[in-house]
C-alpha positions as CSV (number, residue, x, y, z in Angstrom):
1,M,86.5,4.4,-74.6
2,Q,89.0,1.8,-75.5
3,S,92.0,4.5,-74.9
4,G,90.5,4.8,-71.3
5,K,90.3,1.5,-70.7
6,I,93.9,1.2,-71.7
7,K,94.7,4.1,-69.6
8,I,93.4,2.5,-66.4
9,F,95.1,-0.5,-67.4
10,C,98.5,1.0,-67.2
11,I,97.6,2.4,-63.7
12,L,96.9,-0.6,-62.4
13,L,99.6,-2.1,-64.0
14,M,102.3,1.0,-62.7
15,S,100.5,-0.1,-59.1
16,F,100.9,-3.8,-59.5
17,C,105.1,-3.0,-60.0
18,N,105.1,-0.5,-57.3
19,I,103.3,-3.2,-54.9
20,F,105.8,-5.8,-56.0
21,T,108.9,-3.6,-56.2
22,I,108.3,-2.9,-52.4
23,T,108.5,-6.8,-51.5
24,V,111.1,-7.7,-53.1
25,A,112.9,-4.8,-52.4
26,Q,112.7,-6.2,-48.1
27,Q,113.7,-9.8,-49.2
28,L,116.8,-8.9,-52.1
29,D,119.5,-6.7,-51.3
30,E,119.7,-3.6,-54.2
31,E,121.7,-5.2,-56.8
32,E,119.8,-8.8,-57.4
33,N,116.2,-5.6,-56.4
34,Y,117.6,-4.0,-59.4
35,Q,118.3,-6.8,-61.6
36,H,114.5,-8.1,-60.8
37,L,113.3,-5.3,-61.7
38,I,115.1,-4.4,-65.2
39,D,113.9,-8.2,-66.1
40,L,110.6,-7.3,-64.7
41,G,110.0,-4.5,-67.0
42,I,111.7,-5.8,-69.5
43,G,108.7,-9.1,-69.6
44,V,106.1,-6.2,-69.2
45,L,107.1,-4.7,-72.6
46,E,107.7,-8.4,-74.6
47,R,103.9,-8.9,-73.9
48,Y,102.1,-5.5,-75.1
49,F,104.5,-5.4,-77.8
50,Y,105.2,-8.2,-79.4
51,K,104.5,-11.1,-77.4
52,D,101.0,-11.0,-76.7
53,T,99.2,-11.4,-80.1
54,T,95.9,-9.7,-78.1
55,W,97.9,-6.4,-78.0
56,H,98.8,-4.4,-81.0
57,V,101.5,-1.5,-81.4
58,V,99.4,1.8,-82.7
59,Q,102.8,3.1,-83.9
60,P,105.3,0.6,-85.7
61,V,108.2,3.1,-85.3
62,T,107.6,3.0,-82.0
63,G,107.2,-0.6,-81.6
64,E,110.5,-1.1,-83.5
65,S,112.2,1.2,-81.0
66,V,111.1,-0.5,-77.9
67,T,112.4,-4.0,-79.5
68,G,115.4,-2.7,-80.5
69,M,116.2,-1.2,-76.8
70,I,115.0,-4.8,-75.2
71,N,117.2,-6.8,-77.7
72,F,120.1,-4.2,-76.6
73,I,119.3,-5.1,-73.0
74,R,119.2,-8.3,-73.5
75,K,122.6,-8.9,-75.2
76,Q,124.9,-6.6,-72.6
77,P,123.7,-4.3,-69.4
78,L,124.2,-0.7,-69.6
79,D,126.0,-0.8,-66.7
80,T,128.6,-3.3,-68.2
81,I,129.4,-1.2,-71.0
82,L,130.0,2.1,-69.2
83,G,132.3,0.0,-67.2
84,N,134.3,-1.4,-70.0
85,I,134.3,2.3,-71.7
86,H,135.5,3.5,-68.5
87,D,138.3,0.9,-68.3
88,A,139.1,1.1,-71.3
89,L,140.0,5.0,-71.2
90,E,142.2,4.9,-67.3
91,E,144.4,2.0,-69.6
92,P,147.6,4.5,-70.5
93,G,147.9,4.3,-74.3
94,K,145.2,2.5,-75.3
95,Q,143.7,2.1,-78.7
96,F,140.9,2.4,-79.9
97,V,141.3,2.0,-83.8
98,Y,143.6,1.8,-86.4
99,R,143.8,1.8,-90.3
100,L,145.1,-1.5,-92.6
101,P,148.3,-0.7,-94.0
102,E,146.8,-0.1,-97.7
103,Y,145.2,3.2,-96.4
104,V,148.1,4.4,-94.7
105,S,150.1,6.9,-96.8
106,D,153.9,6.6,-96.8
107,S,155.0,8.7,-94.1
108,L,157.9,9.9,-95.9
109,S,155.7,12.0,-97.9
110,V,153.3,13.2,-95.1
111,S,154.2,17.0,-94.2
112,G,156.5,17.6,-91.0
113,Y,157.5,13.8,-90.7
114,Y,160.7,13.5,-89.4
115,P,162.7,10.3,-90.2
116,F,164.2,8.0,-87.9
117,T,167.1,7.7,-89.5
118,M,167.7,11.8,-89.6
119,L,165.8,12.3,-85.7
120,N,168.7,9.7,-84.5
121,H,171.7,11.6,-86.8
122,D,170.4,15.0,-85.6
123,L,170.3,13.5,-82.1
124,D,174.2,12.0,-82.5
125,Q,175.2,15.8,-83.4
126,L,173.6,17.2,-80.9
127,Q,175.2,15.5,-78.0
128,S,178.5,15.8,-79.4
129,R,178.1,19.2,-79.8
130,L,176.9,19.7,-76.7
131,R,180.2,16.5,-75.0
132,H,182.4,19.2,-76.5
133,K,180.5,22.4,-74.8
134,F,180.1,21.1,-71.6
135,L,182.5,17.5,-70.9
136,E,185.3,18.7,-72.7
137,D,186.2,22.2,-72.8
138,E,187.3,24.0,-70.1
139,I,184.1,25.5,-68.1
140,T,183.5,27.8,-65.6
141,V,181.8,26.8,-62.7
142,P,179.4,29.0,-60.1
143,L,181.7,30.9,-57.2
144,H,179.7,29.5,-54.3
145,M,180.0,26.2,-55.1
146,V,184.0,26.3,-54.8
147,T,183.8,28.5,-51.4
148,G,184.4,27.1,-48.6
149,I,186.0,23.8,-50.1
150,E,189.0,23.5,-47.4
151,E,186.0,22.4,-44.8
152,K,183.9,20.8,-47.1
153,A,186.5,18.5,-48.8
154,G,187.4,17.4,-45.2
155,V,191.4,18.9,-44.6
156,I,193.4,18.1,-41.7
157,P,194.0,21.3,-39.7
158,P,197.8,22.1,-38.6
159,G,198.6,20.3,-35.6
160,Q,197.2,17.1,-36.4
161,G,198.8,15.6,-38.7
162,K,199.4,12.2,-36.8
163,L,196.0,11.2,-37.4
164,L,196.9,10.4,-40.9
165,F,199.7,7.9,-39.4
166,D,196.8,6.9,-36.8
167,K,194.5,5.8,-39.2
168,K,197.1,3.9,-41.2
169,L,196.8,6.6,-44.1
170,F,200.9,6.8,-44.3
171,T,203.1,5.0,-42.4
172,L,206.8,6.6,-40.6
173,P,209.9,5.6,-42.5
174,D,212.1,3.7,-39.2
175,S,214.3,6.7,-39.0
176,L,212.5,8.6,-38.3
177,K,210.0,6.4,-35.6
178,S,210.4,7.3,-32.1
179,F,211.3,5.6,-28.7
180,E,208.7,4.4,-27.0
181,V,211.2,3.9,-23.9
182,I,214.5,6.3,-24.4
183,P,217.4,4.0,-23.5
184,D,219.5,5.0,-21.3
185,S,222.4,5.3,-24.0
186,L,221.2,7.6,-25.4
187,L,221.1,10.4,-22.8
188,G,224.7,10.1,-21.6
189,S,225.6,12.9,-23.8
190,P,224.7,16.2,-24.9
191,L,225.4,15.3,-28.4
192,D,223.2,12.4,-27.3
193,F,220.5,14.8,-26.3
194,M,220.6,17.0,-29.3
195,R,220.3,14.2,-32.3
196,L,216.9,13.5,-30.0
197,Q,216.1,16.9,-31.0
198,K,216.8,16.5,-34.4
199,L,215.3,13.4,-34.8
200,D,211.5,14.8,-33.0
201,S,212.3,17.9,-35.4
202,L,212.4,15.7,-38.6
203,R,209.8,13.7,-37.9
204,E,207.5,16.4,-37.2
205,V,208.5,17.8,-41.0
206,F,207.8,14.8,-42.3
207,I,204.4,15.1,-40.9
208,E,203.3,18.0,-41.6
209,Q,204.3,17.6,-45.4
210,K,202.5,14.4,-45.6
211,R,199.2,16.9,-43.5
212,V,199.9,19.3,-46.9
213,E,200.0,16.4,-49.5
214,Y,197.1,14.6,-48.0
215,N,195.2,18.2,-48.1
216,D,196.3,19.3,-51.6
217,S,194.8,15.6,-52.3
218,V,191.0,15.7,-50.7
219,I,190.6,19.3,-52.4
220,W,191.8,18.8,-55.8
221,A,189.2,15.8,-55.4
222,Y,186.7,17.4,-54.4
223,R,186.9,20.1,-56.6
224,D,187.1,17.8,-59.2
225,S,183.7,16.1,-58.3
226,I,182.2,19.5,-57.8
227,I,182.8,20.1,-61.6
228,E,182.1,16.8,-62.9
229,N,179.4,16.9,-61.5
230,Y,178.5,20.5,-62.7
231,R,179.3,19.6,-66.1
232,Q,177.3,16.5,-66.4
233,K,174.2,18.6,-64.4
234,M,174.7,21.4,-67.8
235,F,174.6,18.5,-69.8
236,E,171.8,17.4,-69.1
237,Q,169.9,20.0,-68.4
238,E,170.9,21.5,-71.9
239,Y,170.1,18.5,-73.7
240,D,166.7,18.2,-72.4
241,L,166.0,21.7,-73.2
242,T,166.8,21.4,-77.0
């Protein structure tokens, strides 16, 4: 009989909580309502399980479990605990546990341990070997990297050597400079005219020499840059794979 009364009372209590919850939910936002319901539920449990002396727990184990759960929630809400754990897991390199030095074995006696000094020594040896192989010894560059090197280097085409002098990369010697206006004194005889023709010819030869000289320099510079970049690339690639 007493058990039936308790059941009826529990049903009435739950009905009261549901009605009260609907009323509160209309007045509070979701978060406040959630916290209020938790506090209300804890209050009910506290009353019937250990605060109200008119009520007694049938099974002590159940009472202890309820009391432990209440203390746990009172101390720190579950959502806060889960949030802290989630934040810790998201932090890169987060350390969760450690041992005191007196409980840690000597690293030198651990199987597979690679001493720091030995690691540095082996890395130095590796770098030295790869440096000789890729940065100092002769190396063969793939053909496609040097194909069409003249166009890639930006050489000056034949007949356009004057561009080098217009850009002030080279300067004509005074003896080869042309006259802006040829004076009449130089056109008085066939000999003077021949001298002007020879001067023009020498000037063209000089300009062509400088064009070839310039093209050779840019081709070699471009070639050296290709080789140097290839050497460095192969060195880094081999070092990373080792």
